[in-house]
C-alpha positions in Angstrom: 0.0 0.0 0.0 2.7 2.5 1.0 4.7 1.5 -2.1 1.7 2.3 -4.3 1.3 5.7 -2.7 5.0 6.4 -3.3 4.7 5.3 -6.9 1.9 7.8 -7.5 4.4 10.6 -7.2 6.7 9.0 -9.7 4.2 9.5 -12.5 4.3 13.2 -13.6 0.7 13.5 -14.7 -0.7 11.8 -11.6 1.6 13.8 -9.4 0.3 17.0 -10.8 -3.3 15.9 -10.4 -2.8 14.9 -6.8 -1.0 18.2 -5.9 -3.8 20.2 -7.7 -6.4 18.3 -5.7 -4.6 19.0 -2.4 -4.3 22.7 -3.3 -8.1 22.9 -3.9 -8.7 21.1 -0.6 -6.7 23.8 1.2 -8.9 26.5 -0.5 -12.1 24.6 0.5 -11.0 24.5 4.2 -9.8 28.1 4.2 -13.2 29.2 2.9 -15.0 27.3 5.7 -13.2 29.5 8.2 -13.7 33.0 6.6 -16.9 34.5 8.2 -19.5 36.5 6.5 -19.3 40.2 7.6 -21.7 41.4 10.3 -22.1 38.2 12.3 -20.6 37.6 15.8 -19.1 34.2 15.0 -18.0 33.7 18.7 -21.6 33.5 19.8 -22.5 31.1 17.0 -19.6 28.8 17.8 -20.5 28.7 21.5 -24.1 27.9 20.6 -23.1 25.0 18.4 -20.6 23.6 21.0 -23.0 24.0 24.0 -26.4 23.1 22.4 -26.3 21.6 19.0 -23.6 18.9 19.4 -25.3 17.6 22.6 -28.9 17.5 21.5 -30.0 14.8 19.1 -33.2 16.7 18.3 -31.2 19.3 16.5 -30.2 16.9 13.7 -31.4 19.2 10.9 -29.0 22.1 11.6 -26.3 19.6 12.8 -26.4 17.8 9.5 -26.1 21.0 7.6 -23.1 21.9 9.7 -21.6 18.5 9.0 -21.9 18.8 5.2 -20.5 22.3 5.3 -17.5 21.1 7.2 -18.2 23.3 10.2 -18.7 26.4 8.1 -22.2 27.0 9.4 -21.0 27.4 13.0 -18.5 30.0 11.7 -21.1 31.6 9.4 -18.5 31.3 6.7 -18.8 32.1 3.1 -19.0 28.4 2.4 -21.9 27.9 4.8 -24.4 26.7 2.1 -21.7 24.4 0.9 -22.4 22.4 -2.3 -25.9 21.3 -1.1 -27.7 23.9 -3.3 -26.0 22.5 -6.4 -27.0 18.9 -5.3 -30.6 20.1 -4.7 -30.7 21.7 -8.2 -29.3 18.5 -9.7 -32.0 16.4 -8.0 -34.7 18.8 -9.3 -33.4 18.7 -12.9 -33.0 14.9 -12.9 -36.5 14.4 -11.6 -37.8 16.9 -14.2 -35.8 15.1 -17.0 -37.7 11.9 -16.2 -41.2 13.4 -16.2 -40.9 16.4 -18.6 -40.9 15.3 -22.3 -39.0 18.3 -23.6 -36.2 17.9 -21.1 -36.1 14.1 -21.7 -35.8 14.8 -25.5 -33.1 17.4 -24.8 -31.1 15.0 -22.7 -30.9 12.5 -25.6 -29.8 15.2 -28.1 -26.2 16.0 -28.9 -25.0 18.6 -26.4 -28.2 18.3 -24.4 -26.5 17.3 -21.2 -24.4 20.4 -21.3 -27.6 22.5 -21.6 -29.1 20.6 -18.6 -25.9 21.3 -16.6 -26.3 25.0 -17.4 -29.9 24.9 -16.2 -28.7 23.3 -13.0 -26.3 26.1 -12.4 -29.1 28.7 -12.9 -31.3 26.8 -10.5 -28.4 26.7 -8.0 -28.2 30.5 -8.1 -31.9 30.8 -7.3 -31.7 28.3 -4.5 -28.7 30.1 -3.0 -30.5 33.5 -3.1 -33.5 32.0 -1.3 -31.5 30.1 1.3 -29.2 33.1 1.8 -32.2 35.4 2.5 -33.6 33.0 5.1 -30.2 32.5 6.8 -29.9 36.3 7.0 -33.3 36.6 8.6 -32.5 33.8 11.1 -29.2 35.5 12.1 -31.0 38.9 12.5 -33.8 37.6 14.7 -32.4 34.3 16.4 -34.8 34.6 19.3 -37.8 34.0 16.9 -36.2 31.1 15.1 -36.8 27.5 15.9 -33.7 26.7 13.9 -31.5 28.5 16.5 -33.6 27.5 19.5 -31.5 27.8 22.7 -29.2 30.6 21.4 -31.0 33.2 23.6 -29.0 32.1 26.7 -25.8 32.7 24.7 -26.8 36.1 23.3 -27.8 37.4 26.8 -24.3 36.7 28.0 -22.2 37.7 25.0 -24.4 40.2 23.2 -26.5 40.1 19.9 -25.6 37.7 17.1 -25.8 40.5 14.5 -24.9 43.9 16.0 -26.1 45.9 13.0 -29.0 44.3 11.3 -30.7 45.7 8.3 -30.9 45.7 4.5 -27.1 46.1 4.1 -26.5 43.0 6.3 -29.0 41.0 4.4 -27.6 41.9 1.0 -24.0 41.3 2.1 -24.9 37.9 3.5 -26.8 36.8 0.4 -23.9 37.8 -1.9 -21.3 36.2 0.3 -23.2 32.9 0.6 -24.0 32.8 -3.1 -20.4 33.6 -4.0 -19.2 30.8 -1.7 -21.4 28.2 -3.3 -20.6 29.2 -6.8 -16.9 29.1 -6.0 -17.3 25.6 -4.5 -19.2 24.5 -7.5 -16.4 25.8 -9.8 -13.7 24.2 -7.6 -15.5 20.8 -7.8 -15.5 21.0 -11.6 -11.8 21.9 -11.6 -11.0 18.8 -9.5 -13.0 16.6 -12.0 -11.1 18.2 -14.9 -7.6 18.7 -13.6 -7.5 16.8 -10.4 -8.2 13.2 -9.2 -11.7 11.9 -8.3 -15.2 13.4 -8.8 -15.0 17.0 -7.8 -18.4 17.6 -6.3 -18.2 14.4 -4.3 -14.7 15.2 -3.2 -15.8 18.6 -1.8 -18.5 16.9 0.3 -16.0 14.3 1.5 -13.5 17.0 2.5 -16.1 18.7 4.6 -17.2 15.5 6.2 -13.7 14.3 7.0 -12.8 17.7 8.5 -15.3 17.0 11.3 -13.7 13.6 12.1 -11.3 14.9 14.8 -14.2 16.6 16.7 -16.2 13.4 16.4 -13.4 11.3 17.8 -12.9 13.7 20.6 -16.6 13.5 21.6 -16.5 9.8 21.5 -13.4 9.7 23.7 -15.0 12.2 26.2 -18.1 10.0 26.4 -16.0 7.1 27.7 -13.3 9.1 29.5 -15.0 12.4 30.5 -12.7 15.3 31.5 -12.3 16.1 35.2 -13.4 13.7 37.9 -16.9 13.0 36.5 -18.1 9.4 36.1 -18.3 8.0 32.5 -21.8 7.6 31.1 -20.8 4.2 29.6 -18.4 1.4 30.7 -14.9 1.4 29.4 -15.4 -1.8 27.5 -17.9 0.1 25.3 -14.9 1.7 23.5 -13.4 -1.4 21.9 -17.0 -2.7 21.1 -17.7 0.6 19.4 -14.5 0.4 17.4 -15.2 -3.2 16.3 -18.7 -2.2 15.3 -17.3 0.7 13.3 -14.8 -1.5 11.5 -17.5 -4.0 10.8 -19.8 -1.3 9.3 -17.0 0.0 7.1 -16.0 -3.5 5.9 -19.7 -4.3 5.1 -20.1 -1.0 3.3 -17.0 -1.6 1.2 -18.2 -5.2 0.4 -21.6 -4.1 -0.7 -20.3 -1.1 -2.7 -17.9 -3.4 -4.6 -20.3 -6.4 -4.9 -21.7 -7.2 -8.4 -23.2 -10.0 -10.3 -21.4 -11.0 -13.5 -23.7 -11.9 -16.4 -21.8 -14.2 -18.8 -22.0 -13.0 -22.5 -20.8 -15.4 -25.2 -19.9 -14.0 -28.6 -20.5 -16.2 -31.6 -17.8 -17.1 -34.1 -17.8 -15.2 -37.4 -15.8 -16.1 -40.4 -14.6 -13.2 -42.5 -12.4 -14.3 -45.4 -9.6 -16.5 -44.0 -10.0 -15.2 -40.4 -12.3 -16.2 -37.6 -13.6 -13.5 -35.3 -15.5 -13.9 -32.0 -16.0 -17.1 -30.1 -14.9 -15.3 -26.9 -16.6 -15.1 -23.5 -17.1 -11.9 -21.5 -19.3 -10.7 -18.7 -21.7 -7.8 -17.9 -21.2 -6.4 -14.4 -24.4 -5.5 -12.5 -23.6 -3.8 -9.2 -25.7 -4.7 -6.2 -25.7 -1.0 -5.0 -26.1 0.4 -8.5 -27.5 3.7 -7.3 -24.7 4.4 -4.8 -25.4 7.1 -2.3 -27.9 8.9 -4.4 -31.1 7.4 -2.8 -30.0 8.5 0.6 -29.1 12.0 -0.6 -32.4 12.3 -2.4 -34.4 11.1 0.6 -32.5 13.1 3.1 -32.7 16.3 1.1 -36.4 16.0 0.6 -37.0 15.1 4.2 -34.9 18.1 5.4 -36.7 20.7 3.4 -40.1 20.5 5.2 -38.5 20.5 8.7 -36.1 23.3 7.7 -38.8 25.5 6.2 -41.0 25.0 9.3 -38.2 26.0 11.6 -37.3 29.2 9.8 -40.9 30.4 9.3 -42.7 32.3 12.1 -45.0 29.3 12.7 -41.9 27.3 13.9 -42.4 28.4 17.5 -45.9 26.9 17.7 -46.2 23.6 19.7 -47.7 21.7 16.8 -44.9 22.9 14.5 -42.3 21.7 17.0 -44.0 18.3 17.3 -44.1 18.0 13.5 -40.4 18.9 13.2 -39.5 16.3 15.9 -41.5 13.7 14.0 -39.8 14.6 10.7 -36.3 14.6 12.1 -36.2 11.7 14.5 -39.6 10.2 15.2 -41.3 7.0 14.0 -42.8 8.9 11.0 -39.2 9.9 10.0 -38.0 6.4 10.0 -40.9 5.0 8.0 -40.9 7.8 5.4 -37.0 7.7 5.2 -37.0 4.0 4.4 -39.8 4.2 1.9 -38.1 7.0 0.1 -34.8 5.2 0.0 -36.5 2.2 -1.7 -38.4 4.5 -4.1 -35.3 6.4 -5.2 -33.2 3.2 -5.5 -35.6 1.9 -8.1 -36.1 5.3 -9.6 -32.3 5.8 -10.1 -31.9 2.4 -11.6 -34.8 2.9 -14.0 -33.4 6.3 -15.0 -29.8 5.1 -15.5 -30.1 1.5 -16.5 -31.6 0.7 -19.8 -31.9 -3.1 -20.3 -33.4 -2.7 -23.8 -30.5 -0.7 -25.1 -28.0 -3.1 -23.5 -29.7 -6.1 -25.1 -29.7 -4.4 -28.5 -26.0 -3.6 -28.2 -25.1 -7.1 -27.2 -27.2 -8.5 -30.1 -25.6 -6.0 -32.6 -22.1 -7.2 -31.6 -23.0 -10.9 -32.1 -23.2 -11.7 -28.4 -25.8 -13.6 -26.3 -26.4 -14.7 -22.7 -26.2 -18.5 -22.5 -29.7 -20.0 -22.2 -31.4 -16.6 -23.0 -32.5 -15.7 -26.6 -31.2 -12.4 -27.9 -33.5 -9.3 -28.1 -36.5 -8.9 -25.9 -35.9 -12.1 -23.7 -32.4 -10.7 -22.9 -33.9 -7.3 -21.9 -36.5 -9.0 -19.7 -33.8 -11.2 -18.1 -31.6 -8.1 -17.4 -34.6 -6.2 -16.0 -35.6 -9.0 -13.7 -32.0 -9.6 -12.5 -31.5 -5.8 -11.8 -34.8 -5.6 -10.0 -33.7 -8.3 -7.5 -30.2 -6.8 -7.1 -31.8 -3.3 -6.5 -33.9 -4.8 -3.7 -30.9 -6.1 -1.9 -29.1 -2.7 -2.4 -32.1 -0.8 -1.1 -32.3 -2.9 2.0 -28.6 -2.3 2.6 -29.0 1.4 2.1 -32.0 1.6 4.5 -30.1 -0.3 7.3 -27.0 1.9 6.8 -29.1 5.1 6.9 -30.8 4.2 10.2 -27.6 3.1 12.0 -26.5 6.6 13.1 -30.0 7.3 14.5 -30.0 4.0 16.3 -26.6 4.8 17.8 -27.8 8.1 19.1 -31.0 6.8 20.7 -30.0 3.4 22.0 -26.2 3.6 22.6 -26.2 7.3 23.6 -23.4 8.0 21.1 -22.9 11.8 20.6 -24.6 13.3 17.5 -21.4 14.2 15.6 -19.8 10.8 16.4 -22.8 8.8 15.3 -22.7 10.4 11.8 -19.6 8.3 11.1 -21.3 5.0 12.0 -23.3 4.9 8.8 -25.6 6.9 6.7 -24.7 9.4 4.1 -21.4 10.4 5.6 -19.8 6.9 5.7 -21.2 5.9 2.3 -20.0 9.1 0.6 -16.5 8.8 2.1 -16.1 5.2 1.1 -17.5 5.7 -2.3 -15.3 8.7 -3.1 -12.2 7.1 -1.7 -12.7 3.9 -3.7 -13.4 5.9 -6.8 -10.2 8.0 -6.2 -8.1 4.9 -5.6 -9.5 3.3 -8.7 -8.5 6.2 -10.8 -5.0 6.3 -9.3 -4.6 2.6 -9.8 -5.4 3.1 -13.5 -2.5 5.4 -13.8 -0.2 3.0 -11.9 -1.1 0.0 -14.1 -0.7 2.0 -17.3 2.9 2.8 -16.2 3.6 -0.8 -15.2 3.4 -0.2 -11.4 1.5 -2.3 -8.9 -1.9 -1.1 -7.9 -3.5 -0.8 -4.4 -5.1 -4.2 -4.6 -3.3 -7.5 -4.6 -6.1 -9.5 -6.3 -6.7 -9.0 -9.9 -3.9 -6.5 -10.6 -2.2 -6.5 -13.9 1.5 -6.3 -14.2 3.1 -4.8 -17.3 4.5 -7.1 -19.9 8.2 -6.5 -20.2 11.4 -8.6 -20.5 12.9 -6.8 -17.6 11.9 -8.2 -14.2 12.2 -4.7 -12.6 9.5 -3.1 -14.7 6.1 -4.2 -13.6 6.9 -4.3 -9.9 6.4 -1.4 -7.4 9.6 -0.1 -5.8 9.8 -0.3 -2.0 9.9 2.9 0.0 13.3 3.9 1.4 13.6 3.9 5.2 14.0 7.7 5.2 10.6 8.1 3.4 9.0 6.2 6.3 10.3 8.7 8.7 9.0 11.7 6.7 5.6 9.9 6.2 5.1 9.5 10.0 6.4 13.0 10.7 3.7 14.4 8.3 1.0 12.2 9.9 2.1 13.3 13.4 2.0 17.0 12.4 -1.5 16.6 10.9 -2.7 14.8 14.0 -1.3 17.4 16.4 -2.7 20.2 14.3 -6.2 18.6 14.2 -6.2 18.1 18.0 -5.1 21.7 18.6 -7.8 23.1 16.3 -10.5 20.9 18.1 -9.4 21.9 21.6 -9.2 25.6 20.6 
């Protein structure tokens, strides 16, 4: 593994892409610490540390803070994060499936580029609306259910916005809109010039940035500071780690799992040569839709609760009960699971076309053993994909509920529980696997070993040296551990500060 990472920097193109991605990561994290003008960020930070991270009922604003990488508690220019762009993408994808004109446009040459442009315009509109509501919440936090509990902090340290008014609202909207558009552009630059999928990489960066704080909360739950008694036994710590490793291993296994459909190509005689007669396979992934069903379901579920909290009716008792039901009650679990199943099948029906695949296989002279070409092949692929999607949807539903179960039954802190499953874990694993897969492609093309031992391809060469990864020098080990130690110390200091 270490040898593969060292070999990544020996390939000039891959080295440039990695360094460019790391530079963009620095920009993303810096933007999460630059506050919008006019907001007392000290009050907002104290509110998050004293109220939000200890109350599981504040999962809405806590989840927004997680996906923004802590930018919300700083009221930073990247507070909205990349979520408006994802919401706009969801809207356009749903409209493409139901609006005939958009569906026709998507099939035309250059139609995808136009839909992407429409997505950007929709992102601007969403950012303006959300920025206006955020500015109103910051101006009048005592009337906001979203910032419930901040009154005690403002009484001690002063108002959250010292100079409210039209100037503050305009400045906040422009700052948040600019931050989201910059993040969207940076994500596209990572996809084009870096390594990995840019938009997913931005989300992963923000999620991973909260990992030190999550580890600290988990440690303080078992070993609380001072002379206070721990809320859980000490043996809970290794059990929690084993459970976490098990969830990660299971997530990787399901993410990589696939069913291989054998395709046999018939022999064709052309002149004096014989073509075909080979056997291949069609990979059908168990979790074909990836993290998209959870993102879709979570985004749609968060919108009603978020809108109720920021509207004036959010302080009414019935509104609070409805928000609690939508964010952590039985109604939330039932609707959440049903929406995950729905969007799993919707995504597969939108992206997987068995009729087109059957036609392509037939056109190339291939067939599935025991299945006639044409319509029977399409029906077989549709039936097989339906069963695989059911297994993938069950897996996604279980993974999505794990963080909530850890909060309510194991009393795991809110921030720590987000890494036990759900969107955070699935996004991180998916993005890391995709990034490693792209890096491995570069390594194999240059006759280096990849990250995986099974199924790797060595370069064909007469020289035994080419095709094998070079071992890391002992001095490189020292520098590697020095860098890791510096990063760990810096993360601990930032968390404690």
